[in-house]
C-alpha positions in Angstrom: -36.8 43.6 100.2 -33.1 43.5 101.1 -31.3 46.8 101.0 -28.0 47.4 99.4 -24.9 45.9 100.9 -23.0 48.0 103.5 -19.3 48.0 103.2 -17.0 47.9 106.2 -16.5 51.3 107.8 -19.8 52.6 106.5 -21.5 55.1 108.9 -25.1 54.0 109.4 -28.0 54.9 111.7 -31.0 52.9 113.0 -34.2 53.3 111.0 -36.3 53.2 114.2 -33.9 55.5 116.2 -32.2 57.8 113.7 -30.3 59.6 116.5 -28.2 56.4 117.0 -25.3 56.4 114.6 -22.7 53.7 114.3 -20.0 52.1 112.1 -20.3 48.8 110.2 -17.5 46.7 111.4 -18.4 43.3 110.0 -21.2 41.1 108.5 -22.3 37.5 108.3 -24.9 35.4 106.6 -27.6 33.8 108.8 -30.0 31.5 106.9 -29.3 33.4 103.7 -30.0 36.8 105.3 -27.1 39.3 105.8 -26.6 40.5 109.3 -24.3 43.4 110.1 -22.2 44.1 113.1 -22.5 47.8 114.0 -20.4 49.5 116.7 -22.2 52.3 118.7 -22.5 53.3 122.3 -19.2 51.6 123.2 -20.5 48.1 122.2 -21.1 45.9 119.2 -24.7 45.3 118.0 -26.2 43.1 115.3 -28.8 44.4 112.8 -30.3 43.3 109.5 -30.0 45.4 106.5 -33.7 46.5 106.8 -33.0 48.0 110.2 -30.2 50.3 109.2 -29.6 53.0 106.6 -26.5 54.8 105.4 -25.9 58.3 106.8 -23.7 61.0 105.5 -21.6 62.6 108.3 -21.1 66.3 108.1 -17.5 67.1 107.3 -15.6 68.8 110.1 -12.8 70.0 108.0 -12.3 73.6 107.3 -9.7 75.9 105.9 -7.6 77.8 108.5 -4.9 80.4 108.2 -1.3 79.9 109.2 -1.9 82.0 112.3 -4.8 79.7 113.4 -2.6 76.6 112.8 0.2 78.0 114.9 -2.3 78.9 117.6 -3.7 75.4 117.6 -0.3 73.7 117.7 0.7 76.0 120.6 -2.4 75.1 122.5 -1.6 71.4 122.1 1.9 72.0 123.4 0.7 73.9 126.4 -1.7 71.0 127.3 1.0 68.4 127.0 2.4 67.9 130.6 5.7 66.6 129.2 6.4 69.6 126.9 9.2 72.0 127.6 6.8 74.9 127.5 5.7 76.5 130.8 2.3 75.7 132.1 2.3 78.0 135.1 2.8 81.6 134.0 1.9 84.7 135.9 1.2 82.8 139.1 1.6 84.5 142.4 0.9 88.1 143.4 4.3 89.5 142.3 5.8 91.1 139.3 8.4 88.9 137.5 11.5 89.6 135.7 12.3 87.5 132.6 15.6 86.1 134.0 13.6 84.5 136.9 12.2 81.9 134.5 15.7 80.5 133.7 15.8 77.9 136.5 12.2 76.6 135.8 13.0 76.3 132.1 16.1 74.3 132.8 14.1 72.1 135.2 11.4 71.2 132.8 13.9 70.6 130.0 16.3 68.5 132.0 16.6 64.8 131.8 16.6 64.7 135.6 14.9 67.8 137.3 17.7 68.8 139.7 19.4 72.2 139.7 21.7 74.5 141.7 20.5 78.1 141.5 23.7 80.1 142.3 22.4 83.7 141.7 23.9 86.7 143.4 22.3 88.0 146.6 19.0 89.9 146.0 18.4 88.5 142.6 15.3 86.6 143.7 16.2 82.9 144.3 13.2 82.3 146.5 10.8 83.5 143.7 12.6 81.3 141.2 12.2 78.3 143.5 8.5 79.1 143.9 8.1 79.2 140.1 9.6 75.7 139.9 7.1 74.6 142.5 4.1 76.0 140.7 5.3 74.7 137.3 5.7 71.1 138.7 2.3 71.4 140.3 0.8 72.4 137.0 2.2 69.2 135.6 0.8 67.2 138.5 4.3 66.4 139.8 4.5 68.3 143.1 2.2 67.0 145.8 4.8 66.5 148.5 7.2 69.3 148.9 9.9 69.9 151.6 11.7 73.2 152.1 14.9 73.1 154.1 16.2 76.5 155.3 18.1 78.2 158.2 16.1 78.5 161.5 16.0 82.4 161.4 14.0 82.1 158.1 11.5 79.8 159.9 11.3 82.0 163.0 10.7 85.1 160.8 8.3 83.1 158.6 10.2 84.4 155.6 9.6 81.2 153.5 6.1 80.7 154.6 5.1 84.3 153.8 6.8 84.1 150.4 4.9 80.9 149.6 1.6 82.5 150.6 2.1 85.0 147.8 1.9 81.9 145.5 -1.3 80.7 147.3 0.7 77.9 149.0 0.2 77.1 152.7 3.2 75.3 154.2 3.6 74.1 157.8 6.7 74.5 160.0 8.2 71.2 161.2 9.3 71.2 164.9 11.1 68.2 166.5 7.8 66.5 167.6 6.2 67.0 164.1 9.4 65.6 162.4 9.4 62.6 164.7 5.7 61.9 163.9 6.5 62.1 160.2 9.4 59.6 160.5 7.2 57.2 162.5 4.3 57.5 160.1 6.6 57.0 157.1 8.1 53.8 158.7 4.6 52.6 159.5 2.7 53.5 156.4 5.4 53.7 153.8 4.8 57.3 152.9 5.2 60.8 154.3 1.9 61.8 156.2 -0.4 64.0 154.1 -1.0 66.6 156.8 2.8 67.5 156.4 2.8 67.1 152.7 4.1 70.7 152.3 6.6 71.4 155.1 9.4 73.7 156.1 12.3 72.2 158.0 15.0 74.2 159.7 18.7 73.2 159.5 18.8 73.1 163.3 16.9 69.8 163.2 19.3 68.2 160.8 21.3 66.6 163.6 22.5 63.2 164.7 19.2 62.2 166.2 17.4 62.8 162.8 20.0 60.7 161.0 20.4 57.7 163.3 17.6 58.1 165.8 18.2 57.5 169.5 16.7 56.7 172.9 13.5 58.5 173.8 12.1 59.3 177.2 10.4 55.9 177.4 11.5 52.5 176.4 10.7 53.0 172.7 13.7 53.9 170.5 13.3 57.0 168.3 13.8 56.1 164.6 16.1 58.0 162.3 16.4 58.4 158.5 18.8 55.4 158.5 15.8 53.3 159.5 13.9 54.2 156.4 14.9 52.3 153.3 14.4 53.9 150.9 14.2 57.3 152.5 11.1 59.4 152.5 9.8 60.3 149.0 9.2 63.9 148.0 8.1 65.2 144.7 10.2 68.3 145.3 12.9 69.3 147.8 14.1 72.9 148.0 17.3 73.5 150.0 17.9 77.2 150.8 21.4 78.5 151.6 22.8 75.2 150.4 26.4 76.3 151.2 25.5 75.0 154.8 25.9 71.5 153.4 29.1 71.9 151.5 30.9 69.8 154.1 30.3 66.1 153.7 31.2 65.2 157.2 28.4 67.2 158.8 25.1 65.8 159.9 23.4 68.6 157.9 24.9 67.2 154.6 24.2 63.6 155.5 20.5 64.3 156.4 20.0 66.4 153.2 21.5 63.6 151.2 19.0 61.1 152.6 16.1 63.5 152.2 16.9 64.2 148.5 18.1 60.8 147.3 14.5 59.6 146.7 13.1 63.0 145.6 11.9 63.4 142.0 13.1 67.1 141.8 15.7 69.0 143.8 16.5 72.7 143.9 19.5 74.0 145.8 19.7 77.7 146.4 23.0 79.4 147.3 24.6 82.8 146.5 28.1 81.6 147.5 29.1 78.2 146.0 30.8 79.7 142.9 32.8 82.0 145.1 34.2 79.1 147.2 36.7 76.5 146.1 36.0 73.8 143.6 35.7 71.1 146.4 32.6 72.8 147.7 31.1 73.1 144.3 31.8 69.4 143.6 30.0 68.5 146.8 26.9 70.3 145.7 26.8 69.1 142.1 27.6 65.5 143.2 24.7 65.7 145.7 22.5 66.7 142.8 23.8 64.4 140.1 26.2 61.7 141.3 25.5 59.9 138.0 26.8 62.9 136.0 29.7 63.9 138.3 30.6 60.7 140.1 34.2 61.5 141.3 36.4 64.5 141.9 38.5 63.5 139.0 35.6 63.6 136.6 34.6 67.0 138.2 38.0 68.5 137.7 38.1 67.4 134.0 34.6 68.8 133.4 35.4 72.1 135.2 38.7 72.8 133.3 37.2 74.1 130.0 34.7 76.4 131.9 37.4 79.0 132.7 38.1 79.5 128.9 34.4 79.5 128.1 33.9 82.2 130.7 36.6 84.3 129.0 34.9 83.7 125.7 31.5 84.8 127.0 32.9 88.0 128.6 34.6 88.9 125.3 31.4 88.4 123.3 29.4 90.4 125.9 31.8 93.3 125.8 31.8 93.4 122.0 35.0 95.4 121.8 37.2 95.6 118.7 38.3 92.2 117.5 36.0 90.5 120.0 35.6 87.6 117.6 39.3 86.8 117.7 39.2 86.9 121.5 36.3 84.5 121.5 38.0 82.2 119.1 41.2 82.2 121.1 39.3 81.4 124.4 37.3 78.7 122.7 40.4 77.1 121.3 41.8 77.0 124.9 38.6 75.2 126.0 38.9 72.6 123.2 42.5 71.9 124.1 41.6 70.7 127.6 41.2 67.0 128.3 37.4 67.3 128.4 37.3 69.6 125.4 39.3 67.2 123.3 37.3 64.1 124.4 33.8 65.5 124.5 33.4 69.1 123.5 34.9 68.9 120.1 32.1 66.6 118.9 29.4 69.0 120.2 27.6 70.6 117.2 27.3 73.9 119.2 31.1 74.4 118.8 30.6 74.5 115.0 27.7 76.8 115.4 29.9 79.3 117.4 32.5 79.0 114.6 29.9 79.8 112.0 28.5 82.8 114.0 32.0 84.2 114.5 32.4 84.4 110.7 29.5 87.0 110.6 30.1 90.7 110.6 31.5 92.0 114.0 28.7 94.5 114.1 26.0 91.9 113.8 24.4 92.2 117.3 22.0 89.2 116.8 25.0 86.9 116.0 26.9 88.1 119.0 23.9 87.4 121.3 23.7 83.9 119.9 27.4 83.4 120.5 26.9 84.4 124.1 23.9 82.0 124.6 25.6 79.1 122.8 28.8 79.5 124.8 26.8 79.6 128.1 25.1 76.3 127.0 28.5 74.8 126.3 29.4 75.2 130.0 29.9 71.7 131.2 27.5 72.3 134.2 24.9 74.4 132.4 22.3 71.6 132.7 22.5 71.5 136.5 23.8 75.0 137.5 22.2 78.4 136.7 23.7 81.7 137.7 22.4 85.2 137.3 24.6 88.1 138.4 23.4 91.5 139.5 25.5 93.2 136.8 23.7 91.1 134.1 20.2 92.4 134.9 20.7 96.1 135.0 19.3 98.2 137.7 16.3 95.9 138.7 17.8 95.0 142.0 19.5 98.3 142.8 18.0 100.0 145.8 17.3 103.6 145.3 16.5 105.3 148.7 14.5 108.5 148.6 13.0 110.9 151.2 9.6 112.0 149.9 8.0 115.1 151.5 4.6 114.3 153.0 2.4 117.0 154.4 1.0 116.7 157.9 -2.7 116.0 158.4 -4.4 118.6 160.6 -4.4 116.2 163.6 -0.7 115.5 163.1 0.2 119.2 162.8 -1.6 119.9 166.1 0.4 117.2 167.9 3.7 118.4 166.2 3.0 122.0 167.3 2.1 120.9 170.8 5.4 119.0 171.1 7.3 122.1 170.0 5.5 124.3 172.6 6.6 121.9 175.3 10.2 122.3 174.3 
């Protein structure tokens, strides 16, 4: 006898094999007998009504608390490789300071992952660059990495040893290794895997690397100009980037070619904001020539920052009438050409105005003013700067002379030396 009709979407199981469960997705009449299309095991199967029976699937729904919901949402955010949340936390065998996460947060939230880290000396720019590397690796976006640094840091293995603290093993590129990489890239179309993580000294960024030249034999040595496009890297880190602030040098021209096809670029320098604006333009233009295409555009974008800096300093100090000082400085920024054309339409300007109407003693509002003003800086998306005075005593060296008692063997030697005298 024919069983009851099964509607579309009904979960059913096979009478002969109850462990097989599927979903009714269609039906048709064959010689007056209804035959059902049932999807299971990634394929469609046909069964008569007598071969299947309805099944009640256990409900997986349950009541959860608000805390459990937030935990689940946070878990999904962390698993999403495109989220602005960090995937690599507490990596490396070092103790971190909160400010050292600023560059990596800017990188993952940027429309193009390129940044100039202009921290003061001793703040930890190398650690910040390593954090960027590990975060991009966690997002499966850092397989090929090139570090460019001065030769003394290669000789002393400063970068290599620092990277080992993050469980990264980089190789030093010498002239023969670099030549091999160029030839392989020209031949195979990609940087050789054995040098996927390399450290390159500035001393090799010369004319021969750029344009090639004649070798010892008949074959001509190729240069970066022979590679079109240039070699691709997932990440390029340029340490002491003030060495490339002169566009006419081979160092700048080589770095430009090595970074133009890179997915992410990190420039490290303690000096660019202490030099003239021409040097700063060279660096930010190298990073984002789409954002800062000409010196005129750069000058217009730079003009409001002086006033924004005064506003930030006034808010940080929190002295009497600090709100008036902030308002006055912000007004100066808005009266510049860039401020009138672009900044006035930024909703963060209104937010600062609303925060300035709060009580002067409201510390939370003052902190939000500082943060919002820093974000209004026209280069905040591509430049990050941490000063020693902003992070307290963390980087202050405190020498001490502890007293250590001699071991018996050491005391015998010490006494014997005194007796010889």
